[in-house]
C-alpha positions in Angstrom: 12.0 0.5 9.9 8.4 -0.5 10.5 7.0 3.0 10.0 9.2 3.5 7.0 7.3 1.1 4.8 3.7 2.4 5.6 2.3 4.0 2.5 -0.2 6.8 1.8 -2.0 7.4 -1.4 -2.1 10.5 -3.6 -4.9 11.1 -6.1 -3.9 13.1 -9.2 -6.8 14.4 -11.3 -6.6 16.4 -14.5 -5.9 15.9 -18.2 -3.0 13.8 -19.4 -0.6 16.7 -19.5 -1.5 17.9 -16.1 -1.3 14.4 -14.6 2.1 13.8 -16.2 3.5 17.1 -14.9 2.2 16.5 -11.4 3.7 12.9 -11.4 7.1 14.3 -12.4 7.0 16.8 -9.6 6.0 14.2 -7.0 8.8 11.9 -8.3 11.2 14.8 -7.7 10.1 15.2 -4.1 9.5 11.6 -2.9 12.0 8.7 -2.7 9.5 5.9 -3.1 6.5 6.0 -5.4 4.4 3.3 -6.9 1.3 3.3 -9.1 -2.1 1.7 -8.1 -1.2 -1.5 -9.9 1.8 -2.1 -7.7 4.5 -1.0 -10.2 7.3 0.8 -8.4 8.0 4.0 -10.3 10.8 5.2 -8.0 12.6 3.4 -5.2 15.4 5.4 -3.6 15.7 3.0 -0.6 16.5 -0.6 -0.6 13.5 -2.8 0.3 14.3 -6.3 1.7 13.2 -9.2 -0.6 9.8 -10.3 0.5 10.5 -14.0 0.3 14.0 -13.9 1.8 14.8 -16.8 4.2 11.9 -18.9 5.6 9.5 -16.0 6.0 7.1 -14.0 3.9 5.9 -10.5 5.0 2.5 -9.3 3.8 1.0 -5.9 4.3 -2.8 -5.8 4.9 -5.1 -3.0 5.7 -5.1 -2.2 9.4 -8.9 -2.3 9.1 -8.7 -6.0 8.2 -6.4 -7.1 11.0 -9.5 -8.3 12.9 -10.6 -10.5 10.0 -7.2 -12.3 10.1 -7.2 -12.6 13.9 -10.9 -13.6 14.3 -12.8 -13.6 17.5 -10.5 -14.6 20.3 -7.8 -15.5 17.8 -9.8 -18.3 16.3 -9.2 -17.4 12.6 -5.4 -17.0 12.9 -5.2 -20.3 14.8 -7.3 -22.0 12.0 -5.0 -20.5 9.4 -1.9 -21.8 11.2 -3.4 -25.2 11.7 -4.5 -25.6 8.0 -1.2 -24.3 6.6 1.2 -25.6 9.2 2.9 -22.2 9.2 3.5 -19.6 11.9 1.6 -16.3 11.5 2.5 -13.2 13.5 0.7 -9.9 13.0 1.6 -6.4 13.9 -1.8 -4.9 14.6 -0.7 -1.3 14.4 1.0 -1.6 11.0 -1.1 -4.4 9.4 2.1 -6.3 8.8 1.7 -10.1 8.7 4.8 -12.3 8.9 4.4 -15.9 7.8 7.2 -18.4 8.6 7.7 -22.1 8.1 8.5 -24.4 5.3 8.1 -23.0 1.7 4.9 -25.0 1.0 3.4 -24.0 4.4 4.2 -20.4 3.7 2.5 -20.6 0.3 -0.6 -22.3 1.7 -0.9 -19.7 4.5 -0.6 -16.9 1.9 -3.5 -18.4 -0.1 -5.6 -18.7 3.1 -4.9 -15.1 4.1 -5.8 -13.8 0.7 -9.2 -15.5 1.1 -9.7 -13.5 4.3 -8.8 -10.0 3.2 -9.8 -7.6 0.4 -6.3 -5.9 0.0 -2.9 -7.4 0.4 0.6 -6.6 -0.9 4.2 -7.5 -0.5 6.7 -5.2 1.2 8.0 -4.1 -2.2 4.6 -2.8 -3.1 3.5 -5.6 -5.4 -0.3 -6.0 -5.0 -1.4 -9.6 -4.4 -5.1 -8.8 -4.0 -7.2 -5.6 -4.3 -10.9 -6.2 -4.3 -11.8 -2.5 -3.9 -10.6 1.0 -3.7 -10.3 2.9 -0.4 -13.7 4.4 0.6 -14.4 7.9 1.5 -11.4 9.5 -0.2 -12.1 9.8 -3.9 -12.7 6.1 -4.5 -15.2 6.9 -7.4 -14.7 9.0 -10.5 -13.8 12.6 -9.8 -16.8 15.0 -9.7 -15.0 17.3 -12.2 -15.3 14.7 -15.0 -11.5 14.8 -15.5 -9.5 11.6 -15.5 -7.4 10.7 -12.5 -5.1 8.1 -11.1 -3.7 7.1 -7.7 0.0 7.0 -6.5 1.4 5.6 -3.3 4.2 7.2 -1.4 5.8 6.2 1.9 3.9 7.5 4.9 7.0 9.3 6.2 7.3 11.1 2.8 3.7 12.3 2.6 4.8 15.4 4.5 7.3 16.1 1.7 4.6 15.9 -0.9 2.2 18.1 1.1 4.9 20.6 2.3 4.7 23.0 5.2 1.1 24.2 5.4 0.3 22.5 2.1 2.8 24.7 0.3 4.3 22.0 -2.0 1.1 20.4 -3.0 -0.5 23.8 -3.8 2.6 24.7 -5.9 2.3 21.4 -7.8 -1.4 22.0 -8.4 -0.8 25.6 -9.5 2.1 24.8 -11.9 0.5 21.7 -13.4 -3.2 22.5 -13.3 -3.9 19.0 -11.8 -6.0 18.5 -8.7 -4.2 16.5 -6.0 -5.8 14.9 -2.9 
């Protein structure tokens, strides 16, 4: 289940018609797709409610796990002390589980959001996004065409790409959009 919720992004670049056609093809292939604002466009699998019970699960960038932990665990201990909540982090997945009383969970969430630049709930709802991923088309496309970013489940990225890139090439050929 843990690997099932990891997401990968897909850049779609082209004119409005090209982007719309590419989006429709990706929606046909993938079971879960959301836009860069966190709006779920397709969810073929049930995602557990993020606030169910006495715990909240946040997804942060694996690159920022160290920020939450701090040197020798000092930051996460400070967050736990200030919020009176229990924080557990899965370093490999960037999954942070906050448990405790509702007011403690809310306070811990606020404190975590101060530490990280990107955070979302398990359902894909973005709580904070201070920047775009770097090094992978974060700026405007060189071609001058408009573009947007979609997120698909990591395990479904292979479906979008296809064997040897076959599916993504077909989508680009049929729609005229550039996909990264």
